[in-house]
C-alpha positions as CSV (number, residue, x, y, z in Angstrom):
1,X,111.0,90.8,106.5
2,X,110.0,94.4,106.7
3,X,112.5,97.0,106.4
4,X,112.4,97.9,110.1
5,X,113.0,94.1,111.2
6,X,115.8,94.0,109.0
7,X,117.4,97.3,110.2
8,X,117.1,95.7,113.8
9,X,118.8,92.7,112.8
10,X,121.8,94.5,111.6
11,X,121.1,94.0,107.9
12,X,121.7,97.0,105.3
13,X,119.0,95.8,102.6
14,X,119.0,96.9,99.0
15,X,116.5,99.7,99.8
16,X,118.8,101.1,102.5
17,X,121.7,101.0,100.1
18,X,119.9,102.8,97.3
19,X,118.5,105.5,99.7
20,X,122.0,106.0,101.0
21,X,123.2,106.7,97.5
22,X,120.3,109.2,96.7
23,X,120.8,111.2,99.9
24,X,124.7,111.3,99.9
25,X,125.0,109.3,103.4
26,X,126.4,106.3,104.7
27,X,124.2,103.2,104.4
28,X,124.9,102.3,108.1
29,X,123.4,105.6,109.1
30,X,120.0,104.7,107.1
31,X,120.1,101.6,108.8
32,X,120.3,103.0,112.2
33,X,117.4,105.5,111.5
34,X,115.1,102.9,110.4
35,X,116.0,100.7,113.1
36,X,115.0,103.6,115.6
37,X,111.9,104.3,113.9
38,X,113.2,107.7,113.2
39,X,112.7,107.2,109.2
40,X,111.1,105.0,106.9
41,X,111.3,103.5,103.5
42,X,107.7,103.0,102.1
43,X,108.7,99.7,100.0
44,X,105.9,97.1,99.7
45,X,107.4,94.0,98.7
46,X,104.9,94.0,95.5
47,X,105.8,97.3,94.1
48,X,108.3,96.3,91.3
49,X,108.6,99.8,89.6
50,X,109.7,101.6,92.9
51,X,112.5,103.5,93.3
52,X,113.2,103.5,96.9
53,X,113.2,106.7,99.0
54,X,113.1,107.5,102.7
55,X,111.2,109.7,104.8
56,X,112.8,111.0,108.1
57,X,114.0,114.4,109.5
58,X,117.7,113.9,109.2
59,X,117.2,113.5,105.4
60,X,115.9,116.1,102.8
61,X,112.4,117.1,103.2
62,X,110.1,115.1,100.9
63,X,106.7,116.3,99.3
64,X,103.7,114.2,98.5
65,X,101.0,114.9,95.9
66,X,97.4,113.8,96.4
67,X,95.8,112.4,93.1
68,X,92.6,110.2,92.7
69,X,89.2,110.0,91.0
70,X,85.8,110.8,91.9
71,X,82.3,109.5,90.7
72,X,82.5,111.9,87.9
73,X,86.1,111.3,86.8
74,X,86.6,107.3,86.9
75,X,89.0,106.3,83.8
76,X,92.3,104.9,84.4
77,X,93.7,106.6,81.4
78,X,93.2,109.9,83.3
79,X,94.5,108.7,86.6
80,X,97.6,107.6,85.0
81,X,97.9,111.1,83.6
82,X,97.5,112.5,86.9
83,X,100.3,110.1,88.4
84,X,102.6,111.3,85.4
85,X,102.1,114.9,85.9
86,X,102.8,114.5,89.9
87,X,105.8,112.7,89.1
88,X,107.0,115.0,86.2
89,X,107.0,118.1,88.5
90,X,108.8,116.4,91.3
91,X,106.6,114.7,93.7
92,X,108.5,112.3,96.2
93,X,105.4,110.2,96.9
94,X,101.8,110.2,95.6
95,X,98.4,109.2,97.5
96,X,95.7,107.8,95.6
97,X,92.5,109.2,97.0
98,X,90.1,107.7,94.6
99,X,86.4,107.5,95.7
100,X,84.6,106.8,92.3
101,X,84.6,103.7,90.3
102,X,87.2,101.2,89.1
103,X,89.3,101.3,92.1
104,X,90.9,98.2,91.9
105,X,92.2,98.6,88.4
106,X,93.3,102.1,89.1
107,X,95.1,101.1,91.9
108,X,97.0,98.5,90.1
109,X,97.7,100.8,87.3
110,X,99.2,103.1,89.6
111,X,101.3,100.8,91.3
112,X,102.5,99.1,88.3
113,X,103.6,102.6,86.7
114,X,105.0,104.6,89.6
115,X,108.6,104.8,90.4
116,X,107.5,106.6,93.7
117,X,105.8,105.1,96.6
118,X,102.0,104.8,96.6
119,X,99.8,105.6,99.5
120,X,95.9,105.1,99.8
121,X,93.3,105.3,102.3
122,X,91.3,102.2,102.7
123,X,88.5,103.5,104.4
124,X,87.4,105.2,101.2
125,X,87.1,101.9,99.4
126,X,85.3,100.4,102.5
127,X,82.4,103.0,102.2
128,X,82.2,102.1,98.6
129,X,81.9,98.5,99.4
130,X,79.6,98.8,102.0
131,X,77.4,101.5,100.6
132,X,77.0,103.3,103.9
133,X,79.6,104.0,106.2
134,X,77.4,102.8,109.2
135,X,77.2,99.3,107.4
136,X,81.1,99.0,107.2
137,X,82.0,95.6,109.1
138,X,85.4,94.7,111.0
139,X,85.8,92.0,108.3
140,X,85.3,94.2,105.5
141,X,87.8,96.8,106.6
142,X,90.5,94.2,107.3
143,X,89.6,92.6,103.7
144,X,90.3,95.8,102.0
145,X,93.4,96.4,103.9
146,X,94.8,93.0,103.0
147,X,93.8,93.3,99.2
148,X,95.3,96.8,99.0
149,X,98.5,95.5,100.6
150,X,98.6,92.7,98.3
151,X,98.1,95.0,95.2
152,X,101.6,96.7,96.3
153,X,100.4,99.8,98.1
154,X,103.3,101.3,99.9
155,X,101.8,103.0,102.8
156,X,98.4,103.5,104.0
157,X,96.6,106.3,106.1
158,X,94.8,104.7,109.1
159,X,92.8,107.0,110.9
160,X,93.1,104.5,113.9
161,X,93.6,107.5,116.4
162,X,89.9,108.8,116.5
163,X,88.3,107.2,119.4
164,X,84.8,107.5,120.9
165,X,85.9,109.4,123.8
166,X,87.3,112.3,121.7
167,X,84.1,112.8,119.6
168,X,82.5,115.1,122.3
169,X,85.9,117.3,122.3
170,X,85.0,118.4,118.6
171,X,81.7,119.9,119.8
172,X,82.7,123.6,120.4
173,X,84.8,123.6,117.1
174,X,84.0,126.3,114.3
175,X,84.6,123.9,111.4
176,X,84.0,120.3,113.1
177,X,85.8,117.2,111.8
178,X,87.2,118.4,108.2
179,X,89.0,114.9,107.7
180,X,87.1,112.7,105.4
181,X,88.5,109.6,107.2
182,X,87.8,111.1,110.3
183,X,84.0,112.0,109.8
184,X,83.2,108.7,108.2
185,X,84.6,106.9,111.3
186,X,82.9,109.2,113.6
187,X,79.6,108.8,111.9
188,X,80.3,105.1,112.2
189,X,81.0,105.1,116.1
190,X,77.9,107.5,116.6
191,X,75.6,105.1,114.7
192,X,77.0,101.8,116.0
193,X,77.9,102.8,119.4
194,X,81.2,101.0,119.3
195,X,84.9,101.9,119.1
196,X,86.6,102.9,116.0
197,X,87.0,99.5,114.1
198,X,90.6,100.6,113.0
199,X,91.7,100.9,116.6
200,X,89.9,97.8,117.8
201,X,91.7,95.9,114.9
202,X,94.8,97.9,114.8
203,X,97.2,94.6,115.6
204,X,95.3,92.5,113.0
205,X,96.4,95.5,110.7
206,X,99.8,95.2,111.7
207,X,100.1,91.7,110.8
208,X,99.0,92.4,107.3
209,X,101.5,95.3,107.0
210,X,104.3,93.2,108.5
211,X,103.7,90.6,105.6
212,X,103.8,93.0,102.7
213,X,106.1,95.9,104.5
214,X,103.5,98.5,104.3
215,X,104.3,101.5,106.2
216,X,101.5,103.2,108.5
217,X,100.6,106.8,107.8
218,X,98.7,107.1,111.1
219,X,95.9,109.4,110.1
220,X,95.0,112.8,111.9
221,X,91.4,112.6,111.6
222,X,90.8,115.2,114.0
223,X,93.2,117.8,112.6
224,X,92.0,121.3,112.9
225,X,90.3,122.8,109.8
226,X,90.7,126.5,110.9
227,X,93.1,128.5,113.0
228,X,90.4,129.0,115.6
229,X,90.3,124.8,116.1
230,X,94.3,124.4,116.3
231,X,95.7,122.8,119.2
232,X,92.3,122.0,121.0
233,X,91.8,119.1,123.2
234,X,90.6,117.1,120.3
235,X,93.5,117.3,118.3
236,X,96.1,116.5,121.0
237,X,93.8,113.4,122.3
238,X,94.3,111.9,119.1
239,X,97.9,112.7,118.8
240,X,98.4,110.9,122.3
241,X,96.5,107.9,120.8
242,X,98.8,108.0,117.7
243,X,101.9,108.0,120.1
244,X,100.4,104.7,121.5
245,X,99.6,103.2,118.3
246,X,103.3,104.2,117.1
247,X,104.9,101.9,119.6
248,X,102.3,99.0,119.1
249,X,103.3,99.0,115.3
250,X,106.9,99.1,116.2
251,X,106.4,96.3,118.4
252,X,105.1,94.3,115.5
253,X,108.2,95.4,113.2
254,X,106.1,97.9,111.1
255,X,107.2,100.9,109.9
256,X,105.5,104.2,111.0
257,X,104.8,107.8,110.2
258,X,102.2,110.2,111.6
259,X,100.1,112.7,109.9
260,X,99.7,116.1,110.9
261,X,97.5,119.2,110.7
262,X,95.8,121.1,108.8
263,X,95.5,124.8,109.7
264,X,97.5,126.2,112.7
265,X,98.7,129.9,113.1
266,X,102.3,130.2,112.0
267,X,103.5,131.0,116.0
268,X,102.3,127.4,116.9
269,X,103.8,125.7,114.1
270,X,107.2,124.7,115.4
271,X,105.6,123.9,119.0
272,X,103.1,121.2,117.2
273,X,106.0,119.7,115.5
274,X,108.0,119.5,118.5
275,X,105.1,118.2,120.3
276,X,104.3,115.5,117.9
277,X,108.2,114.2,118.0
278,X,108.1,113.7,122.1
279,X,104.8,112.0,121.8
280,X,105.3,109.8,118.8
281,X,108.9,109.1,120.1
282,X,110.7,110.9,116.9
283,X,108.4,108.8,114.4
284,X,108.6,111.1,111.0
285,X,105.9,113.6,111.0
286,X,104.1,113.9,107.7
287,X,101.9,117.4,107.6
288,X,99.2,118.9,105.5
289,X,100.3,122.4,105.2
290,X,99.6,123.5,107.6
291,X,97.9,126.6,106.5
292,X,98.7,129.7,108.4
293,X,95.9,131.9,107.5
294,X,92.1,131.0,106.5
295,X,91.6,134.2,104.5
296,X,93.0,133.2,100.8
297,X,90.8,130.7,99.1
298,X,92.5,130.4,95.5
299,X,95.9,131.0,97.0
300,X,96.0,128.2,99.7
301,X,99.1,126.7,98.0
302,X,101.1,129.9,99.3
303,X,99.2,130.0,102.8
304,X,100.2,126.4,103.3
305,X,103.6,126.4,101.7
306,X,104.5,129.1,104.4
307,X,103.4,126.9,107.3
308,X,105.0,124.0,105.6
309,X,108.3,125.6,105.4
310,X,108.1,126.5,109.4
311,X,107.1,122.8,109.9
312,X,110.0,121.5,107.6
313,X,112.2,123.8,109.8
314,X,111.1,122.4,113.2
315,X,111.6,118.8,111.9
316,X,108.6,117.6,109.8
317,X,109.8,115.1,107.3
318,X,107.3,115.3,104.6
319,X,105.0,117.9,103.5
320,X,101.6,117.1,101.9
321,X,101.2,119.8,99.0
322,X,98.0,121.9,98.7
323,X,96.9,123.3,95.6
324,X,95.4,126.8,94.8
325,X,92.0,124.8,94.4
326,X,92.1,123.8,98.1
327,X,88.5,124.1,99.3
328,X,87.1,125.3,96.1
329,X,87.1,122.7,93.8
330,X,88.8,119.8,91.7
331,X,92.5,120.7,90.9
332,X,93.5,120.9,87.2
333,X,96.8,120.2,85.7
334,X,98.1,123.8,86.3
335,X,97.1,123.5,90.0
336,X,98.9,120.3,90.5
337,X,102.0,122.2,88.9
338,X,101.7,125.2,91.0
339,X,101.1,123.2,94.3
340,X,104.1,120.9,93.6
341,X,106.3,124.0,92.9
342,X,105.1,125.9,96.2
343,X,106.1,122.8,98.3
344,X,109.3,121.8,96.4
345,X,110.5,125.4,97.3
346,X,109.2,125.0,101.1
347,X,111.1,121.8,101.2
348,X,114.1,123.3,99.7
349,X,114.2,126.4,101.8
350,X,113.9,124.4,105.1
351,X,116.7,122.2,103.9
352,X,118.9,125.1,103.3
353,X,117.9,126.7,106.4
354,X,118.5,123.4,108.4
355,X,122.1,123.1,106.9
356,X,121.3,120.0,105.1
357,X,124.7,119.1,103.4
358,X,124.9,120.1,100.0
359,X,121.5,121.5,100.0
360,X,122.7,125.1,99.1
361,X,124.7,124.0,96.3
362,X,121.9,124.2,93.7
363,X,121.2,127.7,95.1
364,X,124.8,128.7,94.5
365,X,125.0,127.1,91.0
366,X,121.9,128.9,89.8
367,X,123.4,132.0,91.2
368,X,126.7,131.7,89.3
369,X,124.9,130.9,86.0
370,X,122.7,134.2,86.6
371,X,125.8,136.5,87.0
372,X,127.3,134.9,84.0
373,X,124.4,135.6,82.3
374,X,124.2,131.9,81.1
375,X,120.5,131.8,80.3
376,X,120.5,128.0,79.3
377,X,122.1,127.0,82.4
378,X,119.9,129.1,84.7
379,X,116.7,127.4,82.9
380,X,118.2,124.1,83.4
381,X,118.9,124.6,87.1
382,X,115.3,126.3,87.7
383,X,113.0,124.3,89.7
384,X,110.4,124.3,87.1
385,X,113.0,124.7,83.8
386,X,109.6,124.8,81.4
387,X,108.3,127.6,83.5
388,X,111.4,129.6,83.6
389,X,112.4,129.4,79.9
390,X,108.5,130.3,78.8
391,X,108.5,133.4,81.2
392,X,111.9,134.5,79.6
393,X,110.8,133.8,76.2
394,X,107.6,135.6,76.3
395,X,109.5,139.1,76.0
396,X,113.1,138.0,74.4
397,X,112.2,134.7,72.6
398,X,115.1,135.0,69.8
399,X,118.1,132.5,70.3
400,X,120.3,135.6,70.5
401,X,118.8,136.9,73.5
402,X,120.2,133.4,75.4
403,X,123.4,135.1,75.0
404,X,122.2,138.8,76.2
405,X,123.6,140.5,79.2
406,X,120.3,141.7,80.4
407,X,116.5,140.5,80.5
408,X,113.5,142.5,79.9
409,X,112.9,143.3,83.4
410,X,115.8,146.1,83.4
411,X,116.7,146.0,79.8
412,X,120.4,146.5,78.6
413,X,120.8,150.1,80.1
414,X,119.6,149.5,83.6
415,X,120.8,145.9,84.2
416,X,122.7,146.2,87.6
417,X,124.7,143.2,87.1
418,X,126.1,144.4,83.7
419,X,126.7,147.8,85.3
420,X,128.3,146.0,88.2
421,X,130.6,143.8,86.0
422,X,131.3,146.9,83.5
423,X,132.5,148.9,86.4
424,X,135.1,146.4,87.6
425,X,138.5,146.9,86.6
426,X,139.7,144.5,83.8
427,X,141.8,142.4,86.3
428,X,138.9,141.9,88.7
429,X,136.9,140.7,85.8
430,X,139.5,138.5,84.5
431,X,139.5,136.8,88.0
432,X,135.5,136.3,88.1
433,X,135.5,134.8,84.5
434,X,138.3,132.6,85.6
435,X,136.3,131.6,88.5
436,X,133.4,130.9,86.2
437,X,135.2,127.7,85.2
438,X,135.1,126.4,88.9
439,X,131.5,126.9,89.0
440,X,129.5,124.7,91.6
441,X,128.2,121.6,90.1
442,X,125.1,120.4,91.4
443,X,126.1,116.9,90.1
444,X,129.0,116.7,92.2
445,X,126.9,117.6,95.4
446,X,126.4,115.3,98.3
447,X,122.6,116.2,97.8
448,X,123.0,115.5,93.9
449,X,119.7,112.9,93.7
450,X,117.5,114.7,96.3
451,X,118.6,118.3,95.8
452,X,116.6,119.1,92.4
453,X,113.2,117.4,91.9
454,X,113.6,115.0,88.8
455,X,111.2,117.2,86.3
456,X,110.4,114.8,83.4
457,X,113.1,112.1,84.1
458,X,110.9,109.2,85.9
459,X,110.6,106.8,82.5
460,X,108.5,104.5,85.1
461,X,105.8,106.9,85.0
462,X,105.3,107.0,81.2
463,X,101.8,106.6,80.2
464,X,100.7,103.8,78.1
465,X,98.5,104.3,74.8
466,X,95.2,103.1,74.5
467,X,96.6,99.9,73.1
468,X,98.8,99.7,75.7
469,X,102.2,99.4,73.6
470,X,104.1,102.4,73.4
471,X,104.3,105.0,76.1
472,X,103.1,108.8,75.7
473,X,103.9,112.0,77.7
474,X,100.5,112.8,78.3
475,X,99.8,115.4,81.3
476,X,96.7,115.4,83.4
477,X,95.3,116.7,86.7
478,X,95.0,115.8,90.3
479,X,92.2,115.5,92.7
480,X,92.1,117.3,95.9
């Protein structure tokens, strides 16, 4: 039985109970949100290593990291390193976008070792097996999807909303069709003269998903690839189809989230989120960025995090990270780290702005540690503790500086907080120091488990050594 079917029957599953614990909410609230399709718990019945999580606008904003191989980088050990890196730096889900060799082995290894949900895009494997996009058959597509579901994949991007009638709407675009899945299916429809096979076989896919409790991530194959194309007829025609497919999946007791753009001017971001919520009856929105300007190659983790914050404030439930290498090349480990940091900031900033219960406890705890010159606590509370400690120690590395009432930015003479404290009356400082004993404790927060990314704590993502015996702590990189 799928999570949504159980929820509709009034059952609180083990996964719902775990999610409620992580989010600090009542299990019955989780059940209601899943039953109504307003939230999803991606949890394939075959993913034994999974620690269940939830995606929905009423819960903490989540972040996805894309990993995967290409034909040039196709070894299992390297892919597990990428998985470890993504989980180590706090991703909530991982999408395996592999297009190279050893796809089955890599996918199985990811599922075996990942404590977070694994997503895939099955059209990629279908192209590999067919040899050419135009040679994909309906039977091959369904076979690939069924196999990946059986392997334990928790959610799949299915570009079923791209229809033949939509393709002419892209003719006037500056950047055409920028989605890999969307472009593959557009080519297939043009060369075969038939409707999108994912749309034509959608109910068969629903039956496969229901058997394994795979969640739909309805792909935005016609998403805008530049600001000029945002909000055009092609994008919104596909969105209308995604609304139709959302309701079809719900009729089959299958969970659904919907993917969104892309490149969108900042003043249109909230409007696009609102439109998706209306068209898709509140199904969770999963957005790539969106990038709010096209002029910053090399910094697109920043341009997209700005749009991601705005989207999450408006109700987007999960943000797909963008790395500094977007549009330019294959991300390295440092790019994955920077992309995840940018998106964890975006997600948390939106949760604070939206008044998510307990979200600001993390900020308050760090601010209190900062005013108390408790450097070690500051490092521990930082979004990326390793980076915070590294930057501090570049100029003041000694242990004695962990007790200092200044850092190298202002020095001892010009440290504003030291000056402020020294200027206060003794009685007032005594009161402040007494208050320090009552500092905010993030561990007691209602958002304790989702407030801070679990940097380095996911034992389930340990990387086996070449002999498959003992785990190591190897870090890797992620593909675009």
